[in-house]
C-alpha positions, 0 to 999 in steps of 0.5 A: 502481480505488478504494482506501482510502488514508492518507498519512503520513511516517516509518520504517515499521518504527518509525513509530506513524503507519504502524502506526496507518494499517494498523490503520485500513485493515484495520478499515474493509476488514473492516467493509466485507467483512462488511457486503457479506456480510450485506447483499448476500450477496456475499463477497470476500477483502480485497485485500493492503496496498499502499504508495506510497513517496517522499521530498522528497529522493530521496537519502534514499529511496535511502540508507535514511533512512527517517525522511524517507520519505513514504508512502500506505498503501492497500487496494483496494476491489471496484468493485461496492460502492456508495459509500453502503455504503463510507461506512456501513462507515467510520462503523461502523468509526469507532464500533466502534474509538474508539481509532483516528483515522479523520480521515486516511482517504480513498477515492480512485481510483488509476491507475498506468499503464505499470509494471515489476514484480518479485516479491521474496521475502525480508525487506523490509530486503533489497529494496534491491539488487532496486530498484537493479537495476530502476532502474540496469539494467533501466530503462536497458536498456529505455529507460525512466525512472521516472514515479511513486512506488515501489509495493509490494504485500505478499502476506505477513503479517509477523506470521505469515510468516518474513521469508525467506518474505515476498512483495512485488510491487515496482512502478515506474511508467515512461515511455519515454525 
C-alpha cells in the first residue's frame, strides 16, 4: 500500500515536529479526498493516522525516553488514486497552507509482512504493559522474534475522545525463530 509519510524524532506528546507532521498529513489527505470527490466523483474516508516507532538505542524506547524516539507518521492512500492527482493534491495543500512545511512529506509504498497485533483501549501513556506482554510473553511462546519497527494505528481522535476510550491497534512485525 502507498502512504503519505513524514519522518522525525522526539516525544510525540511535546514535539512540535510531530504535531506539525500530523497537520501536514491531514492537510494533504483531506485535500486529496475532496479532489477525488470533485474530479473523479469518488469519495472515501481518510484512513487513520499510523506511526512507526523505534530508537537508535532500543533501551531508550523500552524505558520511555521519548525524546530519543524516532518515528514515521503516515496515512494510507487508496490504490485507485492516480499519481498525478496525488502530486496535484500536495501542490494544492502547499499553496493553501503556507504556514506548514511540506518538505519532509513523501509518498512511499509500505509492506509490513507477518505481524502480531492487539487492540488496545486506553490512554497512550499506559500501553507499556501490553507491549511488554507482546514482546516478553506472546512472541517467545509462539517462537517469534521482532522483525521491524513497532507500529501503531490510531482509531480514535485524542482531541475528541476521553483517553480511557482511545483505541489503538498495536502491531509488531515478526519472523519465526
